[in-house]
MIMIZA-907177 format. One record per residue (C-alpha): residue in three letters; x negated, y, z. Coordinates in steps of 0.001 Angstrom, whole numbers, padded with zeros to 6 digits, always signed. Layout:
BEGIN
AlaXYZ
...
This chain:
BEGIN
Met+037689-208023+068099
Met+035553-205350+066218
His+031965-205771+066350
Ser+029790-202653+066591
Thr+028570-203496+062132
Gln+032286-203225+061590
Leu+032043-199400+063132
Pro+031538-196021+061215
Glu+028748-193874+061686
Pro+028698-191217+064733
Leu+029390-187866+063362
Gly+026763-185516+062629
Ala+027281-181570+064701
Ala+028659-179871+061893
Arg+031019-182409+061077
Glu+032208-182702+064130
Thr+032709-178895+064893
Glu+034880-179043+061466
Leu+037244-181993+062315
Ala+038022-180556+065470
Arg+038576-177269+063988
Arg+040974-179180+061299
Ile+042629-181121+064282
Glu+043509-178010+066514
Ala+044695-176289+062940
Gly+047084-179441+062379
Val+048146-178934+066045
Ile+049125-175522+065613
Ala+051159-176891+062642
Asp+052917-179173+063963
His+054268-176578+066270
Ala+055053-174270+063578
Leu+057500-177127+061925
Ala+058680-178249+065236
His+059774-174380+066254
Pro+059739-172055+063368
Trp+058008-168518+063918
Pro+057358-165989+061308
Thr+054144-167175+059776
Asp+052582-166221+056121
Ala+052542-169876+055597
Ser+055440-171687+053753
Pro+056604-174999+054899
Ala+054564-177561+052328
Glu+051272-176000+053447
Leu+051888-176528+057512
Arg+052893-179806+056697
Arg+049871-180340+054291
Ile+047616-178807+057311
Ser+049533-180815+059382
Ala+048233-184065+057662
Glu+044777-182691+057443
Gly+044900-182295+061443
His+046139-186248+061476
Ala+043393-187366+059282
Ala+040701-185685+061017
Arg+041618-186850+064164
Gln+041498-190468+063051
Glu+038346-189659+061450
Phe+036933-188093+064615
Leu+038115-191216+066728
Ala+036785-193944+064489
Ala+033110-192135+064462
Asn+033430-192340+068286
Leu+034417-195788+068579
Arg+030744-196891+069549
Leu+030469-194971+072529
Ala+034405-196763+073524
Ala+032913-200139+072604
Met+029486-199400+074606
Phe+031292-198676+077716
Ala+034024-201487+076973
Arg+030871-204536+076635
Ser+029353-203157+079877
Ala+033150-203182+081835
Ala+033684-206490+080322
Arg+030911-208167+081541
Arg+031053-206426+084931
Ser+034844-207411+085713
Gly+035576-210935+083148
Met+038519-209135+081672
Asp+039052-209451+078353
Phe+036998-206845+075743
Asp+039922-206201+073959
Glu+041957-205094+076355
Val+039203-203366+077833
Phe+038301-201559+074467
Gln+041478-200646+073928
Glu+041644-198837+077341
Ala+038401-197431+076461
Val+040323-195865+073059
Val+042439-194171+074857
Ala+040329-192537+077097
Leu+038549-191385+073843
Gly+042143-190082+072577
His+042972-188142+075899
Ala+038998-186464+075983
Leu+039653-185318+072678
Gln+042941-183651+073585
Arg+040666-181363+075795
Phe+037792-180895+073839
Asp+035968-177761+072812
Pro+033197-177905+070133
Ala+031820-174887+071224
Arg+030686-176118+074466
Gly+028410-178603+072898
Arg+028677-182327+071270
Phe+031929-184374+072242
Thr+029671-187546+073315
Thr+028717-185546+076292
Tyr+032648-184208+077303
Ala+033520-187927+076935
Phe+030819-189859+078437
Pro+032402-189458+081875
Ile+036048-189169+081263
Val+035777-192708+079251
Gly+033763-194257+082408
Gln+036097-193323+084810
Arg+038808-194541+083411
Leu+037263-197749+083030
Val+036159-197494+086722
Arg+039775-197668+087561
Val+040995-200075+084511
Thr+038184-203031+085667
Cys+038679-202367+089571
Ser+042391-202918+089509
Leu+041539-205905+086979
Ala+044307-204450+084575
Gly+046994-204878+088078
Gln+045607-208356+088729
Leu+044930-207443+092202
Gly+048239-206356+092839
Val+047253-202609+094104
Thr+047358-199104+092017
Ala+044212-198121+090651
Ser+043538-195689+092747
Arg+043666-198183+095716
Ala+041751-200642+093743
Val+038799-198641+093180
Ala+039048-197791+097421
Leu+038382-201354+097848
Arg+035688-202016+095457
Arg+034019-199561+097255
Ala+034925-200751+100675
Gln+033636-204192+099828
Ser+030480-202837+098570
Leu+030233-201067+101841
Ser+030245-204058+103440
His+027748-205784+101644
Arg+025357-202595+102226
Leu+026441-202391+105607
Thr+025576-206579+106213
Gln+021754-205771+105407
Glu+021398-202642+106901
Leu+022885-203765+110679
Gly+021887-207305+110500
Arg+025316-208238+111472
Val+029046-208499+109485
Pro+030605-205080+109847
Gly+033627-204584+111713
Pro+036453-202337+110447
Ala+035386-199839+112297
Asp+031494-199706+110814
Ile+033242-199814+107171
Ser+035828-196953+108277
Ala+032845-194600+109550
Ala+030858-195553+106453
Leu+034148-194601+104200
Gly+035233-191600+105918
Arg+038648-192805+106663
Asp+041190-193707+109706
Leu+040253-197090+111235
Ala+044038-198277+110331
Trp+044227-197240+106890
Thr+040608-199325+106137
Thr+042230-202068+108019
Arg+045166-202471+105937
Leu+042343-201966+102788
Leu+040172-204776+103839
His+043182-207218+104851
His+044454-206735+101068
Arg+045016-210556+099189
Pro+045396-210353+095333
Pro+049257-212065+094972
Leu+049595-215458+094456
Ser+051446-217277+091680
Leu+054450-218828+091950
Asp+052440-222804+091688
Glu+049834-221252+094076
Ile+052046-221281+097095
Asp+051978-224487+097934
Asp+048744-225260+097765
His+048677-222602+100483
Pro+050702-224276+103411
Ala+048881-223183+106439
Ala+050112-219479+105566
Ala+053478-219859+106560
Ser+055799-221669+109050
Ala+058001-224413+107377
Tyr+061005-222305+107510
Glu+058897-219988+105537
Gln+057768-222381+102673
Arg+061461-223918+102451
Glu+061881-219967+101407
Asn+059396-219640+099092
Ala+060452-222960+097251
Leu+064032-221775+097146
Val+062619-218220+095962
Ala+060635-219929+093393
Ala+063146-222203+092239
Leu+065839-218957+091968
Val+062621-217203+090072
Arg+062494-219876+087407
Arg+065968-219966+086965
Asp+066315-216675+086136
Val+062910-216571+083914
Ala+064369-219426+081832
Arg+067210-217204+080899
Leu+065167-214698+079044
Pro+064977-214370+075623
Gly+062504-216675+074270
Asp+059570-214152+073588
Gln+060140-212678+077045
Arg+060139-216351+078780
Glu+056983-217126+077629
Val+055112-213784+078229
Ile+056494-214097+082066
Val+056256-217560+082885
Leu+052309-217069+081419
Arg+051592-213791+083126
Phe+052795-214642+086725
Gly+051342-218463+086521
Leu+054893-220233+085811
Ala+053474-223270+084410
Gly+050112-223877+086434
Gly+046998-222959+085819
Gly+047112-218882+087506
Cys+048263-215978+086288
Arg+047305-215064+082899
Gly+045178-212025+081537
Tyr+047485-208941+078935
Gly+044399-210217+076213
Glu+044180-213912+076951
Ile+047946-213905+076170
Ala+047835-211441+072864
Asp+045406-214546+071814
Gly+047107-217559+072568
Leu+050921-215933+071125
Gly+048775-214030+068224
Leu+050013-210518+069088
Ser+048315-207386+070076
Val+048021-206161+073798
Thr+050495-203515+073811
Ser+052912-205726+072270
Val+052577-208473+075370
Arg+052778-205632+077748
Arg+055714-204263+076187
Ile+057338-207521+076358
Glu+056763-208148+080085
Arg+058563-204429+080849
Arg+061429-206001+079176
Gly+061541-209172+080634
Leu+060795-207456+083952
Ala+063610-204924+083119
Thr+065862-207804+082509
Leu+064725-209633+085865
Arg+065362-206827+088129
Arg+068917-206270+086591
Trp+070180-209710+087180
Gln+068918-209514+090591
Gln+070643-205991+091320
Ser+073909-207546+089808
Thr+073402-210674+092446
Gln+072569-208311+095244
Asp+075428-206236+094627
Leu+078674-209101+093938
Ser+077188-210853+097505
Ala+077242-207202+099785
């Protein structure tokens, strides 16, 4: 975890403008090198300008990591997510903001503040995908839950879907589907909810769980470890990316990449099985 005492000092206005111009020049130089057009600059000069632009970008982002850390600490406390995972998302948002930043229109922190905040709201509302819905739908779910608490106080009773639908300004059927969403269970948790399914459905769930475990056991070592932890196949519930990364000594990015490869392999095997049985 990066602590605030390890972060570079913020940029002054003059230095911020200077770096922004170098970054812009570096982008132009990169384009000129990739798609040559008539220019007075030699290839060596273009490469120098490009390198200066990349260095300026690194310095610019590093100097604004305090802003990312501030947002990440608040979002991590609010959501219960791992700080490092939220911090990474905040840094990505900083990069996106820098791509569109124009120093002639003000300071970077003023421009980036809402961009970073909005991204972290989307990420933490969906708990990095653990709610099993898209980020935009997770934001809507969080808003509906907040409105439900407020309406309970205002109405003196538990609000129904129609009350929340009116407050959201959305269709009743859409609101009802949203409110009925439940986070996905891990395979081990299926057995803890026997009342949710008939005896036949419980047997089907057990069969599906066994087949999934069989395929997961065939995965390469790193993919198997990540999938088992991510989806609660070893008991103890589903693990977050940050928790898995800490346990395996990997970065969060690596864990996400390994998970994608593992899921792609499982889907490919499933498709092959369906094709054979067709």
